[in-house]
N, C-alpha and C positions, 0 to 999 in steps of 0.2 A: 714460573719458569720461563726463561727466555731461550728461544731457538736462534742460533747464529748460523746464517747461511752465506757462503761465499759463492757468488754467481760468476760464471765465466762465459763470455761471448768469444769463442776461440777464433783466431785468425793469425796468419803469419805477419801481415803488415801492421794490423792493429788487433790487439787482444784486450777486450774490455774485462775489467775485474771490478766487482762490487761486493761489499759486505753489508748485510742487513741483519738487524736484530728484530725478532718478532715476539711480542708478548702473547700470552694466552688469549687475550681479548682481540688479537689480530692487529694491534697497533704496531706499525712498522717504523723503524728508525734506521736511517743510513749511518753506518759506522765509518765507511771509507769507500772511495771509488777512484778508479784510475784506468789508464790505458798503457799497455806495454807495446811499444812500437819497434819494428825492425825494418831495415831497408832492403829493398829488392836487390840491391847491389851486393848484399852479404850472401855467403854460401848458406845452404839449407841448414847445415849442422850448426853454424854460428847463430842463425835466427832461432832455431829451436833451443839452443843453450841460453840465449837471452830470455826467452819465454820461461824456460824451466827455472832459471835462477830467480826471476821475478815471482813466479808462482810459489817457489820455496819460501821466499821472503814473506809473501802475503799469508801463507799458511802458518808460518811460524809466529808472525806478529799477531795475527787475529784469531788463531785457534778456533776455526769454525767447527760446528757440530756436523755439518754436511757440506758437500760441494755440489753445486748444480751447474751442469754444463749443457750448452745447446747441442742437441743431437744433430749430427751431420745428416743432411738431406740431399737428395739428388738435385744437381744443378746442371745447366748446359756446359758450364766451364769446368772441365775435369781438373785442371790445375788448381782452381779455387777450392774444389771439394777436397783434393788431396792435402792442400795446405791447412784447411780447417781440420781435417781428420788427424793430421800429424800434430798440430797444436793441441787438439783434444787429447790425444794420447799422452802427450807430456803432462798435461794437467791431471789426467786420471791416474797416471803412474805416481805423480808426486803425492796425491791424496792417499793412494794405496800404501805407499811407503810409511805413511803416518797412521794408518788404520782408520782414516776418515772415509765414511761412506760417500759414494758418488751417485748422483741421480742425473739422468739425461732427460731433457725436455725438448720437444720440437718447437720450432718457431711459431707455428699456429697455436700450439698449446699455451705458449707464453702470451701471445696476443690475446687469446680468449680469456685467460686468467686475469690479465691486467685491464683489458678494455671491454671485455664482453663479446668481442668479435674476433674470430680466428683469422680474419682477413684484414684487420686493421693495419694502417700504414705506420711507418716509423715515427712520424710526428705525433700521432695519436698515443702510441706507447710512451714516448718521451713526456708528453704533456701529463699523462696519468701517473707515471712514475714520479714526476715532480710534485704532483698534488698529494699522492698517497704518502710520500716520504716528507711532505711539508718542507720542500727545498725552496730556497730563495730564487734559484735559477736552475734551468734545465741542465742536466749533466751533459757535457760535451766531450767528445763526439758521440754519435749515436751508439757506438760500441759500449761506451760507459753506461748509457741508459739501458741498453739491452742486457748488460750484466746485472744491473740492479733488478730489472724486470724478471730475469731468470731466478734470482734469489727470492723475490717476492713470490713468484709462482710456486717454487718448491715449498717455501715456508707455509703458504696457505694450504697447499695440498697436504703437507705433513700435519698441519694443525687440524685437518678435517679427517684424520684417521689414516693418512697415507704414511707408509714407512719411508725410511730414508732413501730406499732404492725406487720408490715410486709405485708401490703396490696399489691395489684398488681400495676404495673407501665407500662408505655409505653416503647418502646425500643429505643427511639430517642437518648438518651445521655448515653447509656451503653457502658462499655468497652467490648472488644471481649469476655472476660471470662464471664461477666455478660450476654452478648447477648446469648452465648452458653447455659448458665443456663436457661435464660428465654425461649429459644427455646425448651429446654428439658422439662421444666415445661409445656409449651403449648402442646407439643406432648403427655405428660402423661395425661393431662386433656382430650384431644381428644380421647385417647384410653379408657377412663372409660366408 
């Protein structure tokens, strides 16, 4: 059985979208990747409409089993956070209209799943996404690579007992990077 995940790196200026198929043996294959761009000169409603229409098209064309979206996290630039949150909402609503489950993953979770380090830089993530998916060239721009990394992260977690919404799992069939992430999550829970 193949799991198809549509990953989204949300943003108003550039919204990365990637579709990945994952086999039971964890072999990952890229189905499609792209970036939806909007101009800062456009009004907010027009920008969100462009993103919504593109997401609708991707969901209808690729029929994913689940959508993985980068979780909004606190940044110093409030307008950036708001734009990411608004784009995320458009994506989540589009999936919900179709009954497609949505999972949210933090940037550090994605970095840890793909590279083994939650503090990896964008170049490291792009390099490993390129290798994992056996691509001839790195996905450009970084938003495209990040969308594929989100899809991989969710698929690997789902394949190790994680539900579509990102519930907990045992550590029996985790990759070393996933095990490191699970250990870090457990340590953080104990520290609370």
